[in-house]
C-alpha positions in Angstrom: 17.0 28.8 9.8 14.1 30.1 7.3 15.4 30.7 3.7 15.4 35.0 2.7 13.8 35.1 -0.3 14.5 38.6 -2.1 12.2 41.4 -2.1 10.4 42.5 -5.0 8.6 45.8 -5.8 5.1 45.2 -7.1 2.9 48.2 -8.9 -1.0 47.7 -6.7 -4.1 48.1 -8.1 -6.4 50.6 -6.6 -10.2 49.5 -7.1 -8.6 47.6 -10.3 -7.4 50.7 -12.3 -3.8 50.2 -14.0 -0.5 51.3 -11.9 -2.3 53.0 -9.0 0.3 53.5 -6.2 0.0 52.9 -2.8 2.5 55.1 -1.6 1.0 58.8 -0.8 3.0 61.0 -2.1 4.5 62.8 1.2 6.7 65.2 -0.5 6.3 68.3 -2.5 8.2 67.5 -5.9 10.2 70.8 -6.4 8.8 72.9 -9.2 5.6 70.7 -9.5 3.1 71.5 -6.7 2.3 68.5 -6.2 -0.2 67.2 -3.2 -0.1 64.6 -1.3 -2.7 62.1 -2.8 -5.9 61.2 -0.2 -6.3 58.6 1.5 -8.3 55.6 0.4 -11.7 55.7 1.0 -12.7 53.0 3.8 -14.7 51.5 1.8 -12.0 50.6 -1.2 -9.8 47.6 -1.9 -6.4 47.2 -3.1 -5.7 44.3 -5.3 -2.0 43.3 -5.7 -1.4 40.5 -8.7 1.3 37.6 -8.6 2.7 40.0 -5.4 3.8 35.6 -4.5 5.4 33.2 -7.2 4.3 29.8 -7.4 7.2 28.5 -5.8 6.7 30.8 -2.8 3.0 29.6 -2.8 4.2 26.1 -2.7 6.8 27.1 -0.3 4.1 28.6 1.7 1.3 25.7 1.2 3.8 23.6 3.3 4.0 25.4 6.6 0.4 23.6 7.0 2.3 20.1 6.8 3.1 18.6 10.2 -0.1 21.1 12.1 -3.0 20.6 13.8 -5.7 21.4 11.4 -9.0 22.4 12.7 -12.3 22.9 10.8 -13.8 26.1 10.6 -17.1 26.6 10.8 -19.9 29.2 10.7 -23.3 28.9 11.9 -26.2 31.0 10.5 -29.4 29.9 9.4 -29.0 26.3 11.0 -26.6 25.3 8.7 -22.9 24.8 9.2 -20.2 26.0 6.5 -17.0 26.8 6.3 -13.5 25.2 4.6 -12.5 22.3 5.3 -9.2 22.9 7.3 -7.2 25.0 9.0 -4.2 25.0 10.5 -2.6 28.4 12.5 1.0 29.6 11.8 2.7 31.5 14.3 4.8 34.6 13.3 7.3 33.4 15.2 7.8 30.1 13.1 6.8 31.7 10.0 9.8 31.8 7.6 11.4 36.2 7.5 11.0 36.0 4.1 6.7 35.4 4.2 6.9 37.9 7.5 8.6 40.5 6.3 6.4 40.8 2.7 3.7 40.8 4.9 4.6 43.2 6.6 5.7 45.4 4.0 2.1 44.7 2.2 0.7 45.5 5.4 2.2 48.6 6.4 1.4 50.4 2.8 -1.4 49.6 2.6 -2.5 51.2 6.0 -0.7 53.9 5.1 -2.8 54.2 1.8 -6.3 54.3 4.0 -4.5 55.9 6.5 -4.9 53.5 9.1 -3.4 53.1 12.5 -1.5 49.4 12.3 0.8 49.7 15.2 0.0 46.8 16.8 1.4 43.2 16.3 0.8 40.8 13.2 -1.9 37.7 13.9 -0.4 34.4 13.6 -0.8 33.2 9.9 -4.3 31.5 8.7 -3.5 28.7 6.0 -7.2 27.9 4.7 -7.9 24.6 2.4 -11.3 24.5 0.8 -12.5 21.3 -0.8 -15.8 20.6 -3.1 -18.7 21.9 -1.1 -17.2 24.2 1.0 -18.2 27.8 1.2 -17.8 30.7 3.8 -21.1 32.9 4.0 -21.2 36.7 4.4 -19.0 37.7 7.7 -16.7 40.1 8.9 -13.2 40.1 10.3 -13.6 41.7 13.3 -15.4 42.1 15.9 -15.6 41.7 19.4 -12.1 39.6 22.0 -9.2 39.3 20.0 -10.7 40.0 17.0 -12.0 44.2 18.3 -8.7 45.5 16.9 -8.5 43.9 13.5 -8.1 46.4 10.7 -6.9 45.3 7.6 -7.5 41.7 6.4 -4.8 41.0 3.5 -5.9 37.0 1.5 -3.5 35.3 -0.9 -4.3 32.4 -3.3 -1.8 30.0 -2.9 -3.1 27.5 -5.6 -3.7 28.0 -9.2 -7.2 28.9 -10.4 -7.0 26.3 -13.0 -7.1 23.4 -10.1 -10.8 24.4 -8.7 -14.2 26.0 -9.5 -16.2 28.3 -7.5 -14.4 29.6 -4.6 -15.0 33.2 -5.4 -13.7 36.1 -2.9 -16.6 38.7 -3.0 -16.0 41.8 -1.6 -19.8 43.4 -0.8 -19.9 46.0 -3.6 -16.9 44.9 -6.2 -17.6 41.9 -8.5 -16.8 38.5 -7.6 -13.6 36.4 -7.8 -11.2 39.3 -6.5 -8.1 37.0 -7.2 -7.2 36.3 -11.1 -4.1 34.3 -10.9 -2.0 31.9 -8.2 -0.2 34.5 -5.6 -2.3 37.5 -6.1 -3.2 39.3 -2.9 -6.0 41.9 -1.8 -6.3 43.3 1.1 -9.2 45.2 2.7 -10.2 46.9 6.1 -11.6 43.8 8.3 -15.1 45.4 8.7 -16.2 45.1 5.3 -18.4 42.2 4.3 -17.4 39.2 2.2 -17.6 35.7 1.9 -16.4 32.9 -0.2 -18.4 31.2 -3.2 -19.4 26.9 -2.8 -15.9 24.8 -4.3 -17.6 23.0 -7.1 -14.3 21.2 -7.7 -11.1 20.9 -6.3 -8.8 22.5 -3.9 -8.8 26.0 -3.3 -6.0 27.2 -1.0 -5.5 30.1 0.5 -2.9 32.3 3.1 -5.1 34.9 6.1 -3.0 37.4 8.0 -4.6 40.8 9.7 -3.3 43.4 11.1 -3.6 44.8 14.3 -4.1 48.5 15.5 -6.1 50.7 18.0 -9.7 50.1 17.6 -11.9 52.0 15.1 -13.7 54.8 16.9 
């Protein structure tokens, strides 16, 4: 049986503004006349600092032990680039606390973007980057099973002091959206993003996708 860790409330950031909330105000407070907060723009991102503790990051990392590893390759302009290894973790085999946390984060983000994510989560992707690895510009939604991807979640599982490079960059934003171990970034899956070349050490991340009805 998986261990149940307590779920902690965080103060997510919208476009790096401090203390901005993901929750839209659905109800008008008595006497205040507050209107519901508008949905986030489809080109915005959500940053949640230190959402996972160091202990939780280590537990997530350990989930790849004993699992088959694959090369993560992107082919473009004659190059083959990607992460050094990828492990897939079905949500049915993931700890309950992790699935619940990711569902909560995705649900809050979907509410903020006013996205439908009625479909189940895709299996988790555990990625390891070594020196020389990078991922070029790409989007996460497309044809086939990826056609219904709505939101991408990426969590940094490594301490930034343990590697150089490997910056997550979303088009239109400053490079390296992760500042600390345990940081989470969520963005619409159609936004172009990349990971710059790792020049030292190893970089580990958790990726999750929320699905729903296709964008129209």
